[in-house]
C-alpha positions in Angstrom: -16.6 25.8 12.8 -15.5 24.2 16.1 -15.6 20.4 16.4 -14.5 17.7 18.7 -13.0 14.4 17.5 -11.0 11.6 19.0 -7.2 12.1 19.3 -5.1 10.3 16.6 -1.4 9.7 16.8 -0.9 12.1 13.9 -2.1 14.9 16.2 0.8 14.4 18.6 2.9 17.4 17.5 -0.1 19.8 17.5 -1.0 18.7 21.0 2.5 19.2 22.2 2.4 22.7 20.6 -0.8 23.5 22.5 0.8 22.3 25.7 4.0 24.3 25.2 1.9 27.4 24.6 0.7 27.1 28.2 4.1 26.7 29.8 5.1 28.1 32.4 1.9 29.8 33.5 -0.5 26.8 33.4 1.7 23.8 33.1 5.3 23.1 34.3 7.7 22.1 31.5 8.4 19.0 33.6 4.9 17.7 32.8 5.7 17.2 29.1 7.2 13.7 29.6 3.9 12.7 31.3 1.9 14.1 28.4 4.1 12.3 25.9 3.4 9.1 27.7 -0.3 9.7 27.7 -0.2 10.3 24.0 2.0 7.2 23.3 0.1 4.8 25.6 -3.5 5.9 25.0 -5.7 3.9 27.4 -8.6 6.3 27.9 -10.7 8.6 25.7 -8.7 11.6 24.4 -10.1 14.3 22.3 -9.0 17.3 20.3 -10.9 20.5 19.6 -10.5 21.7 16.1 -11.3 24.7 14.0 -10.8 24.5 10.3 -8.7 21.4 11.0 -6.3 23.3 13.3 -6.0 21.7 16.7 -6.9 24.4 19.4 -7.4 22.2 22.4 -6.9 18.7 23.9 -8.2 16.7 26.8 -9.6 13.4 28.0 -10.9 11.5 30.9 -10.6 8.1 32.6 -13.4 6.4 34.4 -12.2 4.5 37.5 -12.8 0.8 37.4 -13.8 0.3 41.1 -14.7 3.8 42.2 -17.6 6.1 41.4 -15.4 8.7 39.9 -13.9 9.8 36.6 -10.7 11.8 36.4 -10.0 14.5 33.9 -6.9 13.9 31.9 -5.1 17.1 30.9 -7.3 19.8 29.4 -5.8 22.7 27.6 -6.5 25.3 24.9 -3.8 27.0 22.8 -2.8 30.1 24.6 -3.5 32.2 21.5 -7.2 31.2 21.8 -7.7 31.8 25.5 -10.7 34.0 26.3 -13.0 32.5 23.6 -14.8 30.1 26.0 -13.0 27.1 24.4 -11.8 25.7 27.7 -15.4 25.7 29.0 -16.6 24.0 25.8 -13.9 21.4 26.1 -14.8 20.7 29.8 -18.5 20.5 29.1 -17.9 18.2 26.2 -16.0 15.8 28.4 -18.6 16.0 31.2 -21.3 15.1 28.7 -19.3 12.1 27.5 -18.6 11.0 31.0 -22.3 11.3 32.0 -23.3 9.3 28.9 -20.8 6.5 29.6 -22.1 2.9 30.1 -20.8 3.0 33.7 -21.3 6.7 34.3 -19.8 7.8 37.7 -21.3 10.2 40.2 -18.2 12.3 40.5 -15.6 13.8 38.2 -12.3 14.8 39.8 -9.5 17.0 38.7 -6.4 18.3 40.4 -4.9 21.7 39.3 -3.1 24.8 40.4 -4.5 27.8 42.2 -4.3 29.8 39.0 -6.7 27.4 37.2 -8.9 26.2 40.1 -11.3 29.3 39.8 -12.1 28.2 36.3 -13.4 24.8 37.5 -15.2 26.4 40.4 -17.0 28.7 38.0 -18.0 25.6 36.0 -19.6 23.9 39.0 -16.7 22.0 40.6 -16.2 22.2 44.4 -12.8 22.5 46.0 -12.3 19.5 48.3 -8.6 19.7 49.2 -5.6 22.0 49.0 -2.0 20.8 49.1 0.8 23.4 49.5 3.6 22.5 47.1 1.5 19.5 46.2 3.2 19.1 42.8 6.8 18.1 42.6 7.6 21.2 40.5 6.7 23.5 43.4 3.1 24.5 42.5 0.4 24.2 45.0 -2.3 21.6 44.2 -6.0 22.0 44.5 -8.3 19.0 44.2 -11.9 19.6 42.9 -14.9 17.5 42.1 -18.0 17.8 40.1 -21.1 15.9 41.4 -23.6 14.9 38.7 -26.3 14.1 41.3 -26.0 17.6 42.9 -25.3 19.6 39.7 -26.5 17.5 36.7 -25.0 17.6 33.3 -24.2 21.2 32.3 -27.1 22.5 30.3 -25.0 23.9 27.5 -23.2 20.6 27.1 -26.3 18.4 26.9 
């Protein structure tokens, strides 16, 4: 059975394994130090997706203090489990949590690569900017946003 729970420091190695399973096609190896920092200095809600206690996915979000936006923090599923709809479930779980927050924002923003942007567009995000070589590791960057006023909370996540 799939279940979401808060990230715990004991999950660190499993989350790093999930990350590494997605290098180099979905993440650059150079992003690992940033992930390690996020895991070490937890300052926003982070979650793992588990099945029979095995960690299959990881992601979080941060709601901006002074802007009407939340930012998705990472978001990944173990490569061996791609194609099962787990990425969409992880995204919808986070959108539902953001929408239910005490200071819920209107928008959710994410930046990603051209290989992943269509996934977010299929889930209701709109492309708002493109940055050729926008990441230091040479990948192009696509900025997308989800608008709760225009789109609502995804029905399957509610």
